[in-house]
C-alpha positions in Angstrom: 13.7 -38.6 79.1 10.5 -36.8 80.1 12.5 -33.5 80.4 14.0 -34.1 76.9 10.6 -34.7 75.5 9.3 -31.5 77.1 12.1 -29.4 75.7 11.6 -30.8 72.1 7.9 -30.2 72.3 8.4 -26.6 73.6 10.9 -25.9 70.8 8.6 -27.3 68.2 5.7 -25.2 69.5 7.8 -22.1 69.4 8.8 -22.8 65.8 5.1 -23.3 64.8 4.1 -20.1 66.7 6.9 -18.2 64.9 5.9 -19.6 61.5 2.2 -18.7 62.2 3.3 -15.2 63.2 5.2 -14.7 59.9 2.2 -15.8 58.0 0.0 -13.3 59.8 2.5 -10.5 59.3 3.2 -11.2 55.6 0.7 -9.3 53.5 -1.2 -11.3 50.9 -0.3 -10.0 47.5 -3.1 -10.5 45.0 -2.2 -11.9 41.6 -1.7 -9.3 38.9 -4.9 -8.6 37.0 -4.9 -9.6 33.4 -5.4 -6.7 31.1 -8.2 -7.2 28.7 -7.0 -7.0 25.1 -8.8 -4.2 23.3 -9.5 -4.8 19.7 -9.2 -1.9 17.3 -10.4 -1.8 13.8 -8.8 -0.3 10.7 -9.6 -0.1 7.0 -8.0 -2.8 4.9 -8.5 -5.3 2.2 -11.9 -6.4 3.4 -13.1 -3.2 5.0 -12.7 -2.9 8.8 -10.2 -5.5 9.9 -9.6 -6.5 13.6 -6.3 -5.7 15.3 -5.4 -9.4 15.1 -5.3 -8.9 11.3 -2.4 -6.5 11.6 0.2 -8.9 10.3 2.6 -8.8 7.5 0.5 -11.0 5.4 -2.8 -9.3 6.2 -2.7 -7.4 2.9 -2.3 -10.7 0.9 -4.4 -13.3 2.6 -4.4 -16.9 1.5 -7.1 -18.2 -0.9 -8.7 -20.2 2.0 -8.9 -17.0 4.0 -10.5 -15.2 1.2 -13.1 -17.9 0.7 -14.0 -17.7 4.4 -14.3 -13.9 4.0 -16.8 -14.4 1.1 -18.7 -16.9 3.3 -18.9 -14.4 6.2 -20.0 -11.6 3.9 -22.7 -13.8 2.4 -24.2 -14.5 5.8 -24.1 -10.8 6.5 -26.1 -10.1 3.3 -28.7 -12.7 4.2 -29.0 -11.6 7.9 -29.5 -8.0 6.8 -32.6 -9.1 5.0 -33.9 -10.9 8.1 -32.5 -14.5 7.7 -31.0 -16.3 10.7 -28.5 -18.2 8.6 -25.1 -19.1 10.2 -22.1 -21.2 9.3 -22.5 -24.5 11.2 -19.6 -26.7 11.9 -21.8 -29.7 12.8 -18.8 -31.9 13.6 -16.7 -30.5 10.8 -13.4 -28.8 11.1 -13.0 -25.1 10.8 -12.1 -25.0 7.1 -14.5 -27.7 6.0 -17.4 -25.9 7.7 -16.9 -22.8 5.5 -16.3 -24.8 2.4 -19.6 -26.7 3.1 -21.5 -23.4 3.5 -20.1 -22.1 0.2 -21.0 -25.4 -1.6 -24.6 -25.2 -0.2 -25.0 -21.5 -1.1 -23.1 -21.3 -4.4 -23.1 -24.9 -5.7 -20.4 -25.5 -8.3 -19.2 -21.9 -8.1 -16.7 -23.0 -5.5 -15.8 -26.4 -6.9 -12.3 -27.5 -5.9 -9.8 -26.1 -8.5 -12.6 -24.2 -10.2 -12.3 -20.5 -11.1 -13.6 -19.0 -7.9 -11.9 -21.6 -5.8 -8.5 -20.6 -7.1 -9.4 -16.9 -7.8 -11.4 -16.2 -4.6 -10.8 -12.4 -4.8 -13.2 -10.8 -2.4 -13.8 -7.4 -4.0 -14.4 -8.7 -7.6 -16.9 -11.3 -6.1 -18.8 -8.6 -4.2 -18.9 -6.4 -7.3 -20.3 -9.3 -9.2 -23.1 -9.9 -6.6 -24.2 -6.3 -6.8 -24.0 -6.4 -10.6 -26.2 -9.5 -10.7 -28.7 -8.1 -8.2 -29.1 -5.0 -10.4 -29.3 -7.1 -13.5 -26.3 -5.4 -15.0 -27.4 -1.8 -14.2 -24.8 -1.2 -11.5 -21.1 -1.7 -11.6 -19.4 -0.6 -8.3 -15.7 -0.2 -8.0 -13.4 -2.4 -5.9 -12.8 0.6 -3.6 -16.5 0.7 -2.8 -16.7 -3.1 -2.5 -14.1 -2.9 0.3 -16.3 -0.7 2.4 -19.6 -2.6 2.0 -19.1 -4.6 5.3 -18.0 -3.6 8.8 -17.7 -5.1 12.3 -20.8 -4.9 14.4 -18.7 -3.7 17.4 -15.0 -3.3 18.4 -14.6 -7.0 19.6 -12.2 -9.1 17.6 -14.8 -11.9 17.2 -17.6 -9.4 16.4 -20.0 -10.3 13.7 -19.6 -8.8 10.2 -22.6 -6.7 9.0 -23.6 -5.2 5.7 -23.3 -1.4 5.6 -26.7 -0.6 4.1 -26.0 3.1 3.8 -22.8 2.5 1.9 -24.6 0.0 -0.4 -27.4 2.4 -1.2 -24.8 5.2 -1.8 -22.6 3.3 -4.2 -25.2 1.0 -5.9 -27.9 3.5 -6.9 -30.1 3.1 -3.9 -29.9 -0.7 -3.7 -31.2 -2.1 -0.4 -30.2 -5.2 1.6 -33.5 -6.9 0.4 -32.6 -6.2 -3.2 -29.2 -7.8 -2.8 -30.4 -10.8 -0.7 -33.2 -11.5 -3.3 -30.6 -13.1 -5.7 -30.5 -16.1 -3.3 -34.3 -16.7 -3.1 -35.9 -19.7 -4.8 -34.5 -22.4 -7.0 -31.6 -21.9 -9.4 -32.8 -20.0 -12.5 -32.1 -17.0 -14.7 -34.0 -13.8 -15.2 -35.3 -12.7 -18.6 -32.1 -10.6 -18.9 -30.0 -13.7 -18.2 -28.8 -13.0 -14.7 -28.7 -15.9 -12.2 -31.0 -16.3 -9.2 -31.7 -18.8 -6.5 -29.8 -21.2 -4.1 -27.4 -22.5 -4.9 -26.4 -19.4 -6.8 -24.2 -20.3 -9.8 -22.0 -17.2 -10.0 -20.2 -16.7 -13.4 -16.6 -15.4 -13.6 -16.0 -11.7 -13.2 -14.0 -11.7 -16.5 -17.0 -12.7 -18.6 -19.6 -10.6 -16.7 -18.0 -7.4 -15.3 -16.5 -4.5 -17.1 -12.9 -3.7 -16.1 -12.5 -1.5 -13.0 -10.1 1.0 -14.5 -9.2 2.5 -11.1 -8.3 -0.9 -9.7 -6.2 -1.8 -12.8 -4.4 1.5 -12.6 -3.6 0.9 -8.9 -2.4 -2.6 -9.6 -0.1 -1.4 -12.3 1.3 1.3 -10.0 2.0 -1.3 -7.3 3.7 -3.5 -9.8 5.8 -0.6 -11.1 6.8 0.4 -7.5 7.7 -3.2 -6.7 9.9 -3.4 -9.9 11.6 -0.1 -9.0 12.3 -1.3 -5.4 13.8 -4.6 -6.7 16.0 -2.6 -9.2 17.1 -0.3 -6.4 18.1 -3.2 -4.1 20.0 -4.9 -6.9 21.9 -1.6 -7.7 22.8 -1.2 -4.0 24.0 -4.7 -3.7 26.2 -4.3 -6.8 27.7 -1.1 -5.4 28.4 -2.7 -2.1 30.1 -5.7 -3.8 32.2 -3.4 -5.9 33.3 -1.4 -2.9 34.3 -4.5 -1.0 36.2 -5.8 -4.0 38.1 -2.6 -4.3 39.0 -2.6 -0.6 40.3 -6.2 -0.7 42.4 -5.6 -3.9 44.3 -2.5 -2.5 48.0 -3.5 -2.7 49.7 -4.4 0.6 52.9 -2.6 -0.6 51.0 0.7 -0.8 49.8 0.2 2.8 53.4 -0.6 3.9 54.8 2.5 2.1 52.2 4.7 3.7 53.1 3.4 7.1 56.8 3.9 6.4 56.2 7.5 5.3 54.3 8.3 8.5 57.1 6.9 10.6 59.7 9.0 8.7 57.7 12.2 9.2 57.4 11.4 12.9 61.1 10.9 13.2 62.0 14.2 11.4 59.5 16.1 13.6 61.0 14.5 16.8 64.5 15.4 15.7 63.5 19.0 15.1 61.9 19.3 18.5 65.0 17.8 20.2 67.2 20.3 18.3 65.1 23.2 19.4 65.1 22.1 23.0 68.9 21.7 23.0 69.4 25.1 21.5 67.2 26.7 24.2 69.2 24.9 26.9 72.5 26.1 25.4 71.3 29.6 25.2 70.3 29.6 28.8 73.7 28.2 29.9 75.6 30.8 27.9 73.5 33.6 29.4 
């Protein structure tokens, strides 16, 4: 029994030593390093848009997304003038935090189902803010409005900032302070009838702004192109359906006749070949 115990112990020790040796010989492979995602920027509907915005629906964001964009750009205007304003969640959900900021900053302008709630188009809203700040003297285009803001750096979560050089260029020398001044003080109107103060009660663009001819022209061209594409698709579908119908209606008797004709021709050719071969054989025998 003592001998058996010694053998088992020795065997066990050998296995452990072998296992330990394998562990020492096996190189430790470090886990693959996670590649940091690099965020690029591109020009789009709201200026420079992060790479995460490169989706099919990026060109047509939802109304809630457009309202959030207006809120972000508003904070960028105020920060450019020196304010430390930010959008606080304060126990609220993501969407409600932005809607609360808009309500505090613009009052009834963004009432649920109101004009700017349902028509929260970013470029017209920015055009209107510049128009109000200049007391009607400046009317920038939607193209310029798209380029008024940019990301502070290349990160996806980077802060939006006001491009003061672009503002000055397209708005007759307007500064960030001039633009942010419309939010200063209590709600009121200037002698020329333009709104001021917080909350800023922004009127509709239809009753205040002149039409951006370039934007209207572009919109009409896009509609025309979309109509032509739909018409082209319908025509192609009709042609494909007609071709399929013609193929399915081809008489079976015609197909059978064609097969029989091919078979007959093949038989005649084979007979001619056999006759030629026989004649050659006979000629060789006679010779």
